[in-house]
Every structure is written in C-alpha cells, then in structure tokens.
C-alpha positions in Angstrom: 73.0 199.8 44.4 72.0 196.1 44.8 75.2 194.2 44.5 77.5 197.4 45.6 77.0 198.3 41.9 77.9 201.7 41.4 76.9 204.8 38.5 79.8 204.7 36.1 81.8 207.2 36.6 80.8 208.1 40.1 82.9 206.7 43.4 81.1 205.6 46.5 82.8 208.2 48.8 81.2 211.1 49.7 79.3 210.6 46.2 82.3 212.2 44.2 82.3 211.9 40.2 85.1 211.5 37.8 82.6 211.7 34.9 81.0 215.1 33.6 78.2 213.7 32.1 77.4 211.7 34.8 77.8 214.3 37.3 75.7 216.6 34.8 72.8 213.9 34.8 72.6 213.7 38.5 72.3 217.3 38.8 69.6 218.0 36.3 67.5 215.2 38.4 67.9 217.1 41.3 67.0 220.0 40.2 63.9 218.5 38.6 63.1 216.9 42.0 63.4 220.8 43.3 61.6 222.4 41.1 58.4 219.8 42.1 59.3 219.6 45.5 59.4 223.8 45.7 55.8 224.2 44.0 54.6 221.8 46.3 56.1 224.1 49.0 54.5 227.1 47.7 51.2 225.7 47.2 51.0 224.6 50.7 52.5 227.7 51.9 50.4 229.8 49.6 47.2 228.2 51.0 48.4 228.4 54.7 48.6 231.9 54.4 44.8 232.0 52.8 43.8 230.4 55.8 45.7 232.3 58.8 44.3 236.0 56.1 40.5 234.1 56.9 41.0 233.6 60.5 42.8 237.2 61.0 39.7 238.3 58.9 37.5 237.1 61.7 36.8 239.9 64.3 39.1 242.2 66.1 41.5 242.8 66.0 41.0 242.4 62.5 37.9 243.1 60.6 34.4 241.9 62.3 32.8 239.2 60.1 29.1 240.0 58.7 28.2 237.6 55.8 31.5 235.5 55.8 32.1 236.9 51.9 35.1 239.1 52.6 36.6 236.1 54.5 35.9 233.7 51.5 37.3 236.3 48.8 41.1 235.3 49.9 42.7 232.8 47.4 45.7 231.6 46.5 47.5 231.4 43.0 50.7 229.1 42.0 52.2 229.7 38.8 55.8 227.9 37.2 57.2 229.0 34.5 60.9 227.3 34.0 62.7 227.5 37.3 60.9 229.9 38.7 57.8 229.2 41.0 55.4 232.3 42.3 53.0 232.3 44.7 50.0 235.1 44.9 47.0 235.2 47.7 44.9 238.4 47.4 41.5 239.3 47.5 39.1 240.4 44.5 36.8 242.2 47.4 36.7 245.8 46.8 37.2 246.4 50.8 40.4 244.4 51.1 42.5 247.3 51.0 40.2 249.5 53.2 39.7 247.1 55.6 44.1 246.6 55.6 45.1 249.9 55.9 42.1 252.2 56.6 40.8 255.0 54.6 40.4 258.5 55.7 39.0 260.9 52.9 35.7 260.9 50.5 35.2 257.5 49.0 34.1 256.7 45.3 30.4 257.6 46.5 31.0 260.7 47.7 31.0 259.6 51.8 33.2 261.3 54.2 34.8 258.8 56.4 37.4 257.7 59.3 37.7 254.3 59.0 40.7 253.0 61.0 42.6 249.8 60.0 42.0 246.3 60.4 45.5 245.0 59.7 44.6 241.6 59.0 47.1 240.3 55.6 50.2 242.0 56.8 50.6 240.3 60.5 49.7 236.9 58.4 52.5 237.6 56.1 55.2 238.5 58.7 54.2 235.2 60.3 53.9 233.1 57.4 57.6 234.1 56.1 59.8 232.4 57.9 57.9 229.1 58.0 57.8 229.2 54.2 61.2 229.4 53.9 61.8 226.9 56.1 59.4 224.7 54.2 61.0 225.7 51.2 64.7 224.6 52.4 63.0 221.4 53.4 61.5 220.7 50.6 64.6 221.2 48.6 66.8 219.4 50.6 64.9 216.6 50.6 64.5 216.7 46.7 68.5 216.6 47.0 
C-alpha cells in the first residue's frame, strides 16, 4: 500500500491478522476470486477436452471421418451453482456410445453387428485429467 500503510488489523509480516473481521473479509475476497478463476479454468479445460476428443475422432485408432458431423457434435458446457463448478463434455450423436465402446448384437433396426470399439473419449479424458488438475491449482493459487 502507498506510504507503508497497512489494512487495519493486519500486520505487515507474513500477512497475519489481528482483527477477525479483516481476516473474514480477506477470506471472502479470496474465495470469490477463486470461484471466478476455477470457472475460467473449467471452461478452458472443457473446451480443450472437446478439441482432444475431436482430434482423436479423426481416424484410426479412433473412428474414421465420413461427413464430419459426428466430430462436430462434441461440445462442452460449464455450470456454476454457488461454490460448485461443473463441466460437461459430450455428444448427442446416437453413434457416440457405439463408437467409443463397440457393439455386439442386434440393434434397434434388427441388424446383427459386431463392431469393435474406437476409443476416443476415454483416452482424451485420461490425458486431460492431470492437465485440468494442474490448471485448476494454478488458477486458484493465482486468485489467492
């Protein structure tokens, strides 16, 4: 602070507080900044996961691209409710589960098939998980 002034109830050394209200206010400010930072990290990470899934759904070992509609069907949404931020990545394409996990049996149209899996979501999540945890940690640390 200018001129060496310090907030009332706070000591200069180590950021310790002698006033409970000043400490509570500082914690509230840090919590709000952390929530904003966590939501931004979640949005970035969810979009990065979508891009990774789309890349992995662009040919072997993932599914082959025929029209590109399946790849384009992947999207992300981030929701915040109070202190909880959630991110969802998915596809509404009917073939998504079948491509990821494969299918053996008779489908709803009566066709018999034995389709091998072409994992593209699972491997992308495995790769993105540690990166997301790291990004979230950096975001919250930077907010505090």
